[in-house]
Backbone as JSON Lines, residues from 0, in Angstrom:
{"i":0,"aa":"M","n":[121.07,110.26,154.21],"ca":[120.79,111.43,153.38],"c":[121.42,111.26,152.0]}
{"i":1,"aa":"N","n":[122.68,110.74,151.99],"ca":[123.38,110.52,150.73],"c":[122.66,109.48,149.88]}
{"i":2,"aa":"E","n":[122.14,108.4,150.54],"ca":[121.42,107.36,149.81],"c":[120.15,107.92,149.18]}
{"i":3,"aa":"T","n":[119.44,108.76,149.92],"ca":[118.22,109.37,149.4],"c":[118.53,110.26,148.2]}
{"i":4,"aa":"R","n":[119.64,111.0,148.3],"ca":[120.03,111.89,147.19],"c":[120.39,111.07,145.95]}
{"i":5,"aa":"E","n":[121.12,109.95,146.14],"ca":[121.51,109.1,145.01],"c":[120.28,108.47,144.36]}
{"i":6,"aa":"E","n":[119.33,108.03,145.19],"ca":[118.11,107.45,144.62],"c":[117.33,108.48,143.82]}
{"i":7,"aa":"L","n":[117.29,109.74,144.34],"ca":[116.57,110.8,143.64],"c":[117.25,111.11,142.31]}
{"i":8,"aa":"I","n":[118.59,111.14,142.32],"ca":[119.33,111.4,141.08],"c":[119.08,110.29,140.06]}
{"i":9,"aa":"A","n":[119.09,109.03,140.54],"ca":[118.86,107.9,139.64],"c":[117.46,107.96,139.04]}
{"i":10,"aa":"L","n":[116.45,108.32,139.87],"ca":[115.09,108.43,139.4],"c":[114.95,109.51,138.33]}
{"i":11,"aa":"V","n":[115.55,110.68,138.61],"ca":[115.48,111.78,137.64],"c":[116.19,111.4,136.35]}
{"i":12,"aa":"T","n":[117.32,110.69,136.46],"ca":[118.06,110.27,135.28],"c":[117.23,109.35,134.41]}
{"i":13,"aa":"R","n":[116.54,108.37,135.05],"ca":[115.7,107.44,134.29],"c":[114.57,108.18,133.58]}
{"i":14,"aa":"E","n":[113.97,109.17,134.27],"ca":[112.88,109.92,133.67],"c":[113.36,110.74,132.48]}
{"i":15,"aa":"V","n":[114.52,111.35,132.63],"ca":[115.07,112.16,131.53],"c":[115.4,111.29,130.33]}
{"i":16,"aa":"L","n":[116.03,110.12,130.58],"ca":[116.37,109.23,129.49],"c":[115.13,108.71,128.78]}
{"i":17,"aa":"A","n":[114.09,108.38,129.56],"ca":[112.85,107.91,128.95],"c":[112.23,109.0,128.1]}
{"i":18,"aa":"A","n":[112.26,110.22,128.61],"ca":[111.7,111.34,127.85],"c":[112.48,111.56,126.56]}
{"i":19,"aa":"L","n":[113.81,111.44,126.65],"ca":[114.64,111.61,125.46],"c":[114.39,110.52,124.43]}
{"i":20,"aa":"E","n":[114.18,109.29,124.9],"ca":[113.89,108.2,123.99],"c":[112.59,108.45,123.25]}
{"i":21,"aa":"G","n":[111.58,108.9,123.98],"ca":[110.31,109.2,123.33],"c":[110.44,110.34,122.35]}
{"i":22,"aa":"R","n":[111.22,111.35,122.7],"ca":[111.41,112.49,121.8],"c":[112.17,112.05,120.55]}
{"i":23,"aa":"T","n":[113.17,111.17,120.74],"ca":[113.93,110.68,119.59],"c":[113.02,109.92,118.62]}
{"i":24,"aa":"A","n":[112.12,109.08,119.16],"ca":[111.2,108.34,118.31],"c":[110.28,109.28,117.56]}
{"i":25,"aa":"A","n":[109.82,110.32,118.24],"ca":[108.91,111.26,117.59],"c":[109.62,112.04,116.5]}
{"i":26,"aa":"L","n":[110.89,112.44,116.76],"ca":[111.63,113.21,115.77],"c":[112.01,112.36,114.56]}
{"i":27,"aa":"A","n":[112.21,111.02,114.78],"ca":[112.61,110.16,113.68],"c":[111.48,109.93,112.7]}
{"i":28,"aa":"A","n":[110.24,110.09,113.13],"ca":[109.09,109.87,112.26],"c":[108.79,111.14,111.47]}
{"i":29,"aa":"P","n":[108.15,111.01,110.32],"ca":[107.77,112.18,109.53],"c":[106.83,113.09,110.31]}
{"i":30,"aa":"V","n":[106.81,114.35,109.93],"ca":[105.91,115.3,110.58],"c":[104.45,114.88,110.31]}
{"i":31,"aa":"G","n":[103.68,114.86,111.37],"ca":[102.28,114.47,111.24],"c":[102.06,112.97,111.17]}
{"i":32,"aa":"A","n":[103.12,112.18,111.45],"ca":[102.99,110.72,111.4],"c":[102.1,110.23,112.52]}
{"i":33,"aa":"P","n":[101.38,109.1,112.31],"ca":[100.55,108.53,113.38],"c":[101.39,108.18,114.6]}
{"i":34,"aa":"R","n":[100.85,108.42,115.76],"ca":[101.54,108.13,117.02],"c":[101.08,106.77,117.53]}
{"i":35,"aa":"M","n":[102.04,105.86,117.68],"ca":[101.72,104.5,118.14],"c":[102.26,104.3,119.54]}
{"i":36,"aa":"L","n":[101.38,103.88,120.43],"ca":[101.77,103.54,121.8],"c":[102.06,102.04,121.85]}
{"i":37,"aa":"V","n":[103.23,101.68,122.36],"ca":[103.66,100.28,122.38],"c":[103.66,99.76,123.81]}
{"i":38,"aa":"V","n":[102.94,98.67,124.03],"ca":[102.95,97.97,125.31],"c":[103.88,96.78,125.16]}
{"i":39,"aa":"G","n":[105.05,96.85,125.81],"ca":[106.06,95.81,125.65],"c":[107.31,96.4,125.05]}
{"i":40,"aa":"D","n":[108.06,95.56,124.34],"ca":[109.32,95.98,123.74],"c":[109.04,96.72,122.43]}
{"i":41,"aa":"R","n":[109.5,97.97,122.36],"ca":[109.25,98.77,121.18],"c":[109.96,98.21,119.95]}
{"i":42,"aa":"E","n":[111.09,97.52,120.17],"ca":[111.85,96.97,119.06],"c":[111.15,95.77,118.41]}
{"i":43,"aa":"K","n":[110.15,95.22,119.07],"ca":[109.46,94.04,118.56],"c":[108.31,94.39,117.61]}
{"i":44,"aa":"V","n":[108.02,95.67,117.45],"ca":[106.92,96.05,116.56],"c":[107.29,95.69,115.12]}
{"i":45,"aa":"P","n":[106.47,94.93,114.41],"ca":[106.79,94.57,113.03],"c":[106.98,95.8,112.16]}
{"i":46,"aa":"A","n":[107.86,95.67,111.17],"ca":[108.2,96.8,110.31],"c":[106.98,97.34,109.58]}
{"i":47,"aa":"E","n":[106.06,96.42,109.18],"ca":[104.89,96.89,108.43],"c":[103.94,97.7,109.29]}
{"i":48,"aa":"L","n":[104.0,97.48,110.62],"ca":[103.16,98.27,111.52],"c":[103.84,99.56,111.95]}
{"i":49,"aa":"A","n":[105.18,99.49,112.11],"ca":[105.91,100.66,112.61],"c":[106.23,101.66,111.51]}
{"i":50,"aa":"R","n":[106.04,101.27,110.25],"ca":[106.42,102.14,109.14],"c":[105.66,103.47,109.2]}
{"i":51,"aa":"E","n":[106.4,104.56,109.09],"ca":[105.84,105.91,109.06],"c":[105.13,106.29,110.37]}
{"i":52,"aa":"C","n":[105.45,105.58,111.47],"ca":[104.81,105.87,112.76],"c":[105.84,106.38,113.76]}
{"i":53,"aa":"A","n":[105.38,107.21,114.68],"ca":[106.19,107.62,115.83],"c":[105.84,106.7,116.99]}
{"i":54,"aa":"L","n":[106.81,105.98,117.52],"ca":[106.58,104.98,118.55],"c":[106.83,105.55,119.94]}
{"i":55,"aa":"F","n":[105.92,105.26,120.85],"ca":[106.02,105.71,122.23],"c":[105.8,104.52,123.15]}
{"i":56,"aa":"T","n":[106.33,104.6,124.35],"ca":[106.25,103.5,125.31],"c":[105.19,103.78,126.37]}
{"i":57,"aa":"V","n":[104.96,102.78,127.21],"ca":[103.99,102.93,128.3],"c":[104.45,104.02,129.27]}
{"i":58,"aa":"E","n":[105.78,104.18,129.39],"ca":[106.29,105.24,130.27],"c":[105.83,106.62,129.79]}
{"i":59,"aa":"D","n":[105.79,106.8,128.46],"ca":[105.28,108.06,127.91],"c":[103.82,108.27,128.29]}
{"i":60,"aa":"Y","n":[103.03,107.19,128.18],"ca":[101.62,107.28,128.53],"c":[101.46,107.54,130.03]}
{"i":61,"aa":"A","n":[102.3,106.92,130.85],"ca":[102.19,107.1,132.3],"c":[102.44,108.54,132.7]}
{"i":62,"aa":"R","n":[103.26,109.27,131.93],"ca":[103.54,110.67,132.26],"c":[102.38,111.59,131.9]}
{"i":63,"aa":"D","n":[101.79,111.37,130.72],"ca":[100.72,112.3,130.34],"c":[99.32,111.76,130.65]}
{"i":64,"aa":"G","n":[99.16,110.4,130.69],"ca":[97.88,109.8,131.03],"c":[96.77,110.11,130.05]}
{"i":65,"aa":"N","n":[97.12,110.47,128.83],"ca":[96.11,110.87,127.84],"c":[96.18,109.92,126.65]}
{"i":66,"aa":"I","n":[95.27,108.97,126.58],"ca":[95.27,108.0,125.48],"c":[94.9,108.66,124.16]}
{"i":67,"aa":"L","n":[94.23,109.81,124.21],"ca":[93.84,110.5,122.99],"c":[95.04,111.1,122.25]}
{"i":68,"aa":"A","n":[96.19,111.13,122.92],"ca":[97.4,111.64,122.27],"c":[97.98,110.63,121.29]}
{"i":69,"aa":"Y","n":[97.43,109.4,121.27],"ca":[97.96,108.35,120.41],"c":[96.89,107.89,119.43]}
{"i":70,"aa":"D","n":[97.34,107.48,118.25],"ca":[96.41,107.06,117.21],"c":[96.1,105.57,117.26]}
{"i":71,"aa":"R","n":[97.04,104.78,117.69],"ca":[96.85,103.33,117.76],"c":[97.74,102.76,118.85]}
{"i":72,"aa":"L","n":[97.51,101.48,119.15],"ca":[98.27,100.83,120.21],"c":[98.68,99.44,119.74]}
{"i":73,"aa":"C","n":[99.94,99.09,120.0],"ca":[100.45,97.78,119.62],"c":[101.01,97.08,120.86]}
{"i":74,"aa":"I","n":[100.59,95.85,121.08],"ca":[101.05,95.07,122.23],"c":[102.05,94.04,121.71]}
{"i":75,"aa":"T","n":[103.31,94.17,122.12],"ca":[104.33,93.22,121.69],"c":[104.58,92.14,122.74]}
{"i":76,"aa":"R","n":[104.15,92.37,123.96],"ca":[104.25,91.35,125.01],"c":[103.24,91.65,126.08]}
{"i":77,"aa":"L","n":[102.55,90.58,126.52],"ca":[101.51,90.73,127.53],"c":[101.66,89.59,128.53]}
{"i":78,"aa":"S","n":[101.98,89.92,129.77],"ca":[102.14,88.89,130.79],"c":[100.77,88.3,131.14]}
{"i":79,"aa":"C","n":[100.79,87.18,131.85],"ca":[99.53,86.54,132.24],"c":[98.7,87.46,133.14]}
{"i":80,"aa":"V","n":[99.38,88.21,134.03],"ca":[98.67,89.14,134.91],"c":[98.03,90.26,134.1]}
{"i":81,"aa":"E","n":[98.8,90.83,133.16],"ca":[98.25,91.91,132.33],"c":[97.1,91.41,131.47]}
{"i":82,"aa":"L","n":[97.25,90.19,130.93],"ca":[96.2,89.61,130.09],"c":[94.9,89.45,130.87]}
{"i":83,"aa":"S","n":[94.99,88.86,132.06],"ca":[93.78,88.65,132.86],"c":[93.19,89.96,133.35]}
{"i":84,"aa":"D","n":[94.05,90.92,133.73],"ca":[93.55,92.21,134.21],"c":[92.75,92.93,133.12]}
{"i":85,"aa":"I","n":[93.28,92.95,131.91],"ca":[92.59,93.64,130.82],"c":[91.27,92.96,130.51]}
{"i":86,"aa":"A","n":[91.28,91.61,130.47],"ca":[90.05,90.87,130.18],"c":[88.98,91.12,131.23]}
{"i":87,"aa":"L","n":[89.42,91.37,132.48],"ca":[88.48,91.61,133.58],"c":[88.23,93.09,133.84]}
{"i":88,"aa":"G","n":[88.82,93.96,133.01],"ca":[88.59,95.39,133.15],"c":[89.35,96.06,134.27]}
{"i":89,"aa":"R","n":[90.45,95.46,134.71],"ca":[91.26,96.05,135.79],"c":[92.33,96.94,135.19]}
{"i":90,"aa":"D","n":[92.33,98.23,135.55],"ca":[93.26,99.19,134.96],"c":[94.16,99.85,136.0]}
{"i":91,"aa":"S","n":[94.6,99.07,136.99],"ca":[95.39,99.63,138.08],"c":[96.83,99.93,137.69]}
{"i":92,"aa":"R","n":[97.34,99.3,136.61],"ca":[98.71,99.53,136.17],"c":[98.71,100.25,134.83]}
{"i":93,"aa":"P","n":[99.8,100.97,134.5],"ca":[99.83,101.76,133.27],"c":[99.54,100.95,132.0]}
{"i":94,"aa":"A","n":[100.14,99.74,131.89],"ca":[99.93,98.94,130.67],"c":[98.47,98.55,130.52]}
{"i":95,"aa":"Q","n":[97.89,98.02,131.61],"ca":[96.48,97.63,131.55],"c":[95.59,98.84,131.27]}
{"i":96,"aa":"C","n":[95.9,99.95,131.93],"ca":[95.1,101.16,131.77],"c":[95.16,101.66,130.33]}
{"i":97,"aa":"A","n":[96.35,101.62,129.73],"ca":[96.51,102.1,128.36],"c":[95.67,101.28,127.39]}
{"i":98,"aa":"V","n":[95.7,99.95,127.53],"ca":[94.94,99.09,126.62],"c":[93.43,99.3,126.81]}
{"i":99,"aa":"I","n":[92.99,99.33,128.06],"ca":[91.56,99.49,128.32],"c":[91.06,100.84,127.82]}
{"i":100,"aa":"Q","n":[91.83,101.91,128.08],"ca":[91.42,103.23,127.62],"c":[91.41,103.32,126.1]}
{"i":101,"aa":"A","n":[92.39,102.67,125.46],"ca":[92.42,102.67,124.0],"c":[91.18,101.98,123.43]}
{"i":102,"aa":"L","n":[90.78,100.88,124.02],"ca":[89.59,100.16,123.55],"c":[88.33,100.98,123.8]}
{"i":103,"aa":"L","n":[88.26,101.62,124.97],"ca":[87.08,102.41,125.29],"c":[86.93,103.63,124.37]}
{"i":104,"aa":"H","n":[88.07,104.16,123.9],"ca":[88.03,105.33,123.03],"c":[88.06,104.97,121.54]}
{"i":105,"aa":"G","n":[87.91,103.68,121.24],"ca":[87.83,103.27,119.85],"c":[89.14,103.29,119.1]}
{"i":106,"aa":"K","n":[90.27,103.22,119.8],"ca":[91.56,103.22,119.14],"c":[91.86,101.82,118.59]}
{"i":107,"aa":"E","n":[92.62,101.78,117.52],"ca":[93.04,100.49,116.96],"c":[94.07,99.84,117.89]}
{"i":108,"aa":"V","n":[93.79,98.59,118.29],"ca":[94.68,97.86,119.2],"c":[95.02,96.52,118.55]}
{"i":109,"aa":"C","n":[96.31,96.23,118.4],"ca":[96.73,94.95,117.85],"c":[97.65,94.25,118.86]}
{"i":110,"aa":"L","n":[97.62,92.94,118.83],"ca":[98.4,92.11,119.76],"c":[99.17,91.09,118.95]}
{"i":111,"aa":"L","n":[100.5,91.05,119.13],"ca":[101.32,90.07,118.42],"c":[101.09,88.67,119.0]}
{"i":112,"aa":"E","n":[100.97,87.68,118.12],"ca":[100.82,86.29,118.58],"c":[101.98,85.9,119.49]}
{"i":113,"aa":"E","n":[103.2,86.31,119.12],"ca":[104.37,85.95,119.91],"c":[104.45,86.73,121.22]}
{"i":114,"aa":"G","n":[103.55,87.69,121.4],"ca":[103.52,88.45,122.63],"c":[102.74,87.78,123.74]}
{"i":115,"aa":"L","n":[102.27,86.56,123.5],"ca":[101.55,85.79,124.51],"c":[102.45,84.66,125.0]}
{"i":116,"aa":"P","n":[103.21,84.87,126.07],"ca":[104.21,83.87,126.49],"c":[103.62,82.54,126.89]}
{"i":117,"aa":"H","n":[102.36,82.49,127.31],"ca":[101.8,81.21,127.76],"c":[101.63,80.24,126.6]}
{"i":118,"aa":"R","n":[101.56,80.75,125.37],"ca":[101.36,79.86,124.23],"c":[102.57,78.99,123.94]}
{"i":119,"aa":"A","n":[103.73,79.42,124.4],"ca":[104.94,78.59,124.22],"c":[104.9,77.36,125.12]}
{"i":120,"aa":"L","n":[103.98,77.32,126.08],"ca":[103.89,76.2,127.02],"c":[102.68,75.32,126.73]}
{"i":121,"aa":"A","n":[102.1,75.44,125.56],"ca":[100.91,74.65,125.23],"c":[101.23,73.16,125.28]}
{"i":122,"aa":"G","n":[100.39,72.41,125.98],"ca":[100.55,70.97,126.08],"c":[101.61,70.5,127.05]}
{"i":123,"aa":"K","n":[102.23,71.41,127.8],"ca":[103.29,71.03,128.72],"c":[102.87,71.02,130.19]}
{"i":124,"aa":"G","n":[101.76,71.64,130.5],"ca":[101.35,71.73,131.9],"c":[99.85,71.59,132.05]}
{"i":125,"aa":"S","n":[99.29,72.43,132.91],"ca":[97.86,72.36,133.2],"c":[97.04,72.81,132.0]}
{"i":126,"aa":"A","n":[96.28,71.89,131.45],"ca":[95.41,72.21,130.32],"c":[94.29,73.15,130.76]}
{"i":127,"aa":"A","n":[93.85,73.01,132.01],"ca":[92.76,73.86,132.51],"c":[93.22,75.32,132.6]}
{"i":128,"aa":"L","n":[94.43,75.53,133.14],"ca":[94.96,76.89,133.25],"c":[95.19,77.49,131.87]}
{"i":129,"aa":"Y","n":[95.73,76.69,130.97],"ca":[95.96,77.17,129.61],"c":[94.63,77.58,128.96]}
{"i":130,"aa":"G","n":[93.59,76.78,129.22],"ca":[92.28,77.12,128.67],"c":[91.72,78.42,129.21]}
{"i":131,"aa":"V","n":[91.99,78.7,130.5],"ca":[91.53,79.97,131.09],"c":[92.23,81.15,130.41]}
{"i":132,"aa":"L","n":[93.55,81.03,130.22],"ca":[94.3,82.12,129.58],"c":[93.86,82.32,128.14]}
{"i":133,"aa":"E","n":[93.59,81.23,127.43],"ca":[93.1,81.36,126.06],"c":[91.7,81.99,126.03]}
{"i":134,"aa":"G","n":[90.93,81.73,127.09],"ca":[89.63,82.38,127.19],"c":[89.77,83.89,127.32]}
{"i":135,"aa":"Y","n":[90.8,84.33,128.07],"ca":[91.06,85.77,128.18],"c":[91.46,86.36,126.82]}
{"i":136,"aa":"V","n":[92.24,85.59,126.04],"ca":[92.63,86.07,124.71],"c":[91.39,86.26,123.84]}
{"i":137,"aa":"R","n":[90.48,85.29,123.89],"ca":[89.24,85.43,123.11],"c":[88.4,86.61,123.59]}
{"i":138,"aa":"T","n":[88.44,86.87,124.91],"ca":[87.72,88.03,125.43],"c":[88.28,89.32,124.86]}
{"i":139,"aa":"L","n":[89.63,89.42,124.8],"ca":[90.24,90.62,124.22],"c":[89.85,90.78,122.76]}
{"i":140,"aa":"Q","n":[89.72,89.66,122.05],"ca":[89.3,89.74,120.65],"c":[87.87,90.26,120.53]}
{"i":141,"aa":"T","n":[87.01,89.85,121.46],"ca":[85.64,90.37,121.43],"c":[85.61,91.86,121.76]}
{"i":142,"aa":"F","n":[86.61,92.33,122.52],"ca":[86.71,93.76,122.83],"c":[87.17,94.57,121.61]}
{"i":143,"aa":"G","n":[87.75,93.89,120.63],"ca":[88.24,94.58,119.44],"c":[89.73,94.47,119.2]}
{"i":144,"aa":"V","n":[90.44,93.72,120.05],"ca":[91.89,93.55,119.86],"c":[92.12,92.61,118.68]}
{"i":145,"aa":"K","n":[93.03,93.0,117.77],"ca":[93.35,92.19,116.6],"c":[94.65,91.43,116.82]}
{"i":146,"aa":"L","n":[94.6,90.12,116.59],"ca":[95.82,89.31,116.7],"c":[96.61,89.43,115.41]}
{"i":147,"aa":"V","n":[97.92,89.63,115.54],"ca":[98.8,89.79,114.39],"c":[99.81,88.66,114.39]}
{"i":148,"aa":"G","n":[99.95,87.99,113.27],"ca":[100.9,86.87,113.18],"c":[100.14,85.57,113.03]}
{"i":149,"aa":"E","n":[100.77,84.62,112.34],"ca":[100.15,83.34,112.09],"c":[100.43,82.38,113.24]}
{"i":150,"aa":"P","n":[99.38,81.7,113.75],"ca":[99.63,80.68,114.78],"c":[100.38,79.51,114.18]}
{"i":151,"aa":"K","n":[101.07,78.75,115.03],"ca":[101.83,77.6,114.57],"c":[100.9,76.54,114.01]}
{"i":152,"aa":"P","n":[101.21,76.0,112.82],"ca":[100.34,74.98,112.24],"c":[100.35,73.71,113.07]}
{"i":153,"aa":"L","n":[99.19,73.1,113.18],"ca":[99.08,71.85,113.93],"c":[99.56,70.69,113.07]}
{"i":154,"aa":"K","n":[100.27,69.75,113.69],"ca":[100.73,68.58,112.96],"c":[99.56,67.66,112.66]}
{"i":155,"aa":"P","n":[99.45,67.18,111.42],"ca":[98.35,66.26,111.11],"c":[98.52,64.96,111.87]}
{"i":156,"aa":"P","n":[97.42,64.36,112.32],"ca":[97.54,63.1,113.06],"c":[98.17,62.01,112.2]}
{"i":157,"aa":"S","n":[99.12,61.31,112.76],"ca":[99.8,60.25,112.02],"c":[98.95,58.99,112.0]}
{"i":158,"aa":"E","n":[99.0,58.29,110.89],"ca":[98.23,57.06,110.75],"c":[98.9,55.95,111.56]}
{"i":159,"aa":"P","n":[98.1,55.11,112.23],"ca":[98.69,54.02,113.01],"c":[99.44,53.04,112.12]}
{"i":160,"aa":"K","n":[100.63,52.65,112.58],"ca":[101.44,51.72,111.81],"c":[101.04,50.28,112.14]}
{"i":161,"aa":"P","n":[100.99,49.43,111.12],"ca":[100.64,48.03,111.4],"c":[101.77,47.32,112.14]}
{"i":162,"aa":"P","n":[101.47,46.27,112.87],"ca":[102.53,45.51,113.55],"c":[103.57,45.01,112.55]}
{"i":163,"aa":"K","n":[104.82,44.95,113.01],"ca":[105.91,44.58,112.11],"c":[105.75,43.18,111.54]}
{"i":164,"aa":"F","n":[105.34,42.22,112.37],"ca":[105.32,40.83,111.93],"c":[103.9,40.28,111.86]}
{"i":165,"aa":"A","n":[102.93,41.12,111.65],"ca":[101.55,40.65,111.57],"c":[101.34,39.92,110.26]}
{"i":166,"aa":"P","n":[100.75,38.71,110.27],"ca":[100.5,37.99,109.02],"c":[99.41,38.7,108.22]}
{"i":167,"aa":"P","n":[99.45,38.59,106.93],"ca":[98.42,39.24,106.11],"c":[97.05,38.64,106.42]}
{"i":168,"aa":"P","n":[96.02,39.45,106.4],"ca":[94.68,38.93,106.69],"c":[94.24,37.92,105.64]}
{"i":169,"aa":"T","n":[93.63,36.85,106.12],"ca":[93.16,35.79,105.22],"c":[91.71,36.06,104.83]}
{"i":170,"aa":"P","n":[91.46,36.26,103.55],"ca":[90.08,36.51,103.13],"c":[89.2,35.29,103.36]}
{"i":171,"aa":"K","n":[88.02,35.54,103.87],"ca":[87.08,34.47,104.15],"c":[86.3,34.14,102.89]}
{"i":172,"aa":"P","n":[86.41,32.93,102.39],"ca":[85.69,32.6,101.15],"c":[84.18,32.67,101.36]}
{"i":173,"aa":"I","n":[83.53,33.08,100.32],"ca":[82.06,33.21,100.37],"c":[81.46,32.09,99.54]}
{"i":174,"aa":"A","n":[80.64,31.28,100.14],"ca":[80.03,30.15,99.43],"c":[78.83,30.62,98.64]}
{"i":175,"aa":"T","n":[78.52,29.88,97.61],"ca":[77.34,30.18,96.81],"c":[76.19,29.3,97.25]}
{"i":176,"aa":"G","n":[75.02,29.83,97.24],"ca":[73.85,29.04,97.59],"c":[73.65,28.92,99.08]}
{"i":177,"aa":"K","n":[72.56,28.24,99.47],"ca":[72.24,28.05,100.87],"c":[72.92,26.8,101.39]}
{"i":178,"aa":"P","n":[73.14,26.71,102.72],"ca":[73.76,25.5,103.27],"c":[72.91,24.27,102.98]}
{"i":179,"aa":"N","n":[73.61,23.15,102.68],"ca":[72.9,21.9,102.44],"c":[72.33,21.4,103.76]}
{"i":180,"aa":"P","n":[71.01,21.17,103.82],"ca":[70.4,20.82,105.12],"c":[70.66,19.38,105.54]}
{"i":181,"aa":"Q","n":[71.15,18.52,104.64],"ca":[71.3,17.11,104.97],"c":[72.48,16.9,105.91]}
{"i":182,"aa":"R","n":[72.3,16.0,106.85],"ca":[73.34,15.74,107.83],"c":[74.33,14.7,107.33]}
{"i":183,"aa":"L","n":[73.93,13.84,106.41],"ca":[74.82,12.8,105.9],"c":[75.1,13.08,104.42]}
{"i":184,"aa":"I","n":[76.37,13.31,104.09],"ca":[76.77,13.6,102.73],"c":[77.4,12.34,102.16]}
{"i":185,"aa":"T","n":[76.67,11.7,101.24],"ca":[77.16,10.48,100.61],"c":[77.96,10.82,99.36]}
{"i":186,"aa":"E","n":[78.55,9.78,98.74],"ca":[79.33,9.99,97.53],"c":[78.45,10.52,96.41]}
{"i":187,"aa":"E","n":[77.24,9.98,96.29],"ca":[76.32,10.41,95.22],"c":[75.95,11.88,95.38]}
{"i":188,"aa":"L","n":[75.65,12.28,96.62],"ca":[75.3,13.68,96.87],"c":[76.52,14.59,96.67]}
{"i":189,"aa":"A","n":[77.69,14.11,97.04],"ca":[78.9,14.9,96.87],"c":[79.18,15.19,95.4]}
{"i":190,"aa":"V","n":[78.89,14.19,94.52],"ca":[79.09,14.39,93.08],"c":[78.18,15.51,92.57]}
{"i":191,"aa":"K","n":[76.92,15.52,93.02],"ca":[75.99,16.55,92.59],"c":[76.44,17.93,93.08]}
{"i":192,"aa":"L","n":[76.88,18.0,94.34],"ca":[77.3,19.28,94.89],"c":[78.57,19.8,94.22]}
{"i":193,"aa":"A","n":[79.5,18.9,93.94],"ca":[80.75,19.3,93.29],"c":[80.5,19.77,91.87]}
{"i":194,"aa":"A","n":[79.49,19.18,91.2],"ca":[79.2,19.57,89.81],"c":[78.67,21.0,89.73]}
{"i":195,"aa":"A","n":[78.08,21.48,90.81],"ca":[77.55,22.85,90.79],"c":[78.66,23.89,90.78]}
{"i":196,"aa":"G","n":[79.88,23.51,91.15],"ca":[81.01,24.44,91.16],"c":[81.01,25.34,92.38]}
{"i":197,"aa":"G","n":[82.18,25.91,92.66],"ca":[82.31,26.84,93.78],"c":[82.38,26.12,95.11]}
{"i":198,"aa":"P","n":[82.62,26.83,96.18],"ca":[82.66,26.22,97.52],"c":[81.3,25.61,97.87]}
{"i":199,"aa":"V","n":[81.34,24.55,98.66],"ca":[80.13,23.86,99.11],"c":[79.92,24.18,100.58]}
{"i":200,"aa":"C","n":[78.75,24.68,100.89],"ca":[78.43,25.04,102.28],"c":[77.61,23.92,102.89]}
{"i":201,"aa":"L","n":[78.1,23.36,104.0],"ca":[77.42,22.27,104.68],"c":[77.02,22.69,106.08]}
{"i":202,"aa":"A","n":[76.07,22.02,106.62],"ca":[75.65,22.28,107.98],"c":[76.8,21.98,108.94]}
{"i":203,"aa":"A","n":[76.75,22.63,110.12],"ca":[77.84,22.47,111.07],"c":[77.97,21.03,111.55]}
{"i":204,"aa":"N","n":[76.82,20.31,111.63],"ca":[76.85,18.94,112.14],"c":[76.76,17.89,111.02]}
{"i":205,"aa":"A","n":[76.99,18.31,109.76],"ca":[76.92,17.37,108.64],"c":[78.07,16.37,108.71]}
{"i":206,"aa":"I","n":[77.79,15.12,108.32],"ca":[78.78,14.04,108.36],"c":[79.17,13.7,106.93]}
{"i":207,"aa":"L","n":[80.46,13.74,106.66],"ca":[80.99,13.4,105.34],"c":[81.46,11.95,105.35]}
{"i":208,"aa":"T","n":[80.99,11.17,104.38],"ca":[81.53,9.82,104.23],"c":[82.9,9.92,103.58]}
{"i":209,"aa":"P","n":[83.78,8.95,103.81],"ca":[85.12,8.98,103.19],"c":[85.06,9.14,101.68]}
{"i":210,"aa":"S","n":[84.12,8.42,101.05],"ca":[84.03,8.51,99.59],"c":[83.58,9.89,99.15]}
{"i":211,"aa":"A","n":[82.68,10.53,99.93],"ca":[82.23,11.88,99.59],"c":[83.38,12.88,99.74]}
{"i":212,"aa":"R","n":[84.2,12.67,100.76],"ca":[85.35,13.56,100.95],"c":[86.33,13.43,99.79]}
{"i":213,"aa":"D","n":[86.49,12.18,99.29],"ca":[87.39,11.98,98.14],"c":[86.87,12.69,96.91]}
{"i":214,"aa":"V","n":[85.53,12.71,96.74],"ca":[84.94,13.4,95.59],"c":[85.28,14.89,95.65]}
{"i":215,"aa":"F","n":[85.1,15.48,96.79],"ca":[85.39,16.91,96.93],"c":[86.88,17.2,96.73]}
{"i":216,"aa":"T","n":[87.73,16.28,97.22],"ca":[89.18,16.48,97.08],"c":[89.58,16.43,95.62]}
{"i":217,"aa":"R","n":[89.08,15.4,94.86],"ca":[89.44,15.3,93.45],"c":[88.92,16.49,92.65]}
{"i":218,"aa":"A","n":[87.75,16.99,93.01],"ca":[87.16,18.12,92.28],"c":[87.73,19.46,92.75]}
{"i":219,"aa":"K","n":[88.59,19.4,93.76],"ca":[89.19,20.62,94.33],"c":[88.11,21.62,94.73]}
{"i":220,"aa":"V","n":[87.11,21.11,95.39],"ca":[86.01,21.95,95.88],"c":[86.22,22.23,97.36]}
{"i":221,"aa":"E","n":[86.13,23.48,97.74],"ca":[86.32,23.87,99.14],"c":[85.04,23.64,99.92]}
{"i":222,"aa":"I","n":[85.18,23.12,101.11],"ca":[84.03,22.84,101.98],"c":[83.98,23.89,103.08]}
{"i":223,"aa":"I","n":[82.81,24.52,103.25],"ca":[82.62,25.52,104.27],"c":[81.52,25.06,105.2]}
{"i":224,"aa":"R","n":[81.81,25.04,106.49],"ca":[80.84,24.62,107.49],"c":[80.02,25.82,107.94]}
{"i":225,"aa":"E","n":[78.72,25.65,108.02],"ca":[77.86,26.71,108.54],"c":[78.11,26.85,110.04]}
{"i":226,"aa":"E","n":[78.2,28.1,110.48],"ca":[78.46,28.31,111.91],"c":[77.26,27.88,112.72]}
{"i":227,"aa":"S","n":[77.56,27.16,113.8],"ca":[76.48,26.7,114.68],"c":[75.96,27.84,115.53]}
{"i":228,"aa":"V","n":[74.67,27.87,115.79],"ca":[74.03,28.94,116.57],"c":[74.05,28.56,118.04]}
């Protein structure tokens, strides 16, 4: 009996304190100020959103159950269960019910980027599960929920670094003219080819006589062999 009485006293105390907190928030705001219902931590509402507003919690909504008593709704934290329930239209809990009713009645609903705890785990676990949760976020956006806050910038892809000891690439010389079709390159022919200037392109199976090779060496002419097919 004593335990039941203590539990009842504790319950009444929590209700009274919650009511007093809501009343304090309402009294702190100017007369006629917009009433904002907060899903999550009331202290997390950005100053630019909370300015000139009377802030109320989900506990306040649970007592009166009237979403029309509020002008707008701000979500400072949304668990994975609450996120999926709202996206699927499940309103069995006060938080989910408040958001769904606000959307159905055309109330302004905003959601803080930092209020999505699963985003802190991006790239650390199941990509499939993360994709499902992000799909629910996009669903809420299609319902009219506005995301507040800038997402973290993505790091630009880094350029691949070259190997530390890789030798510099050797440019392949380009010969002028067509390959010489003759298979035997004599000294006389070598003189004519060297006089034309530039690298000399020879057939893959061309045979150079020693004297022809000397001609090319003295003229400092580069010899390029045609690749065999």
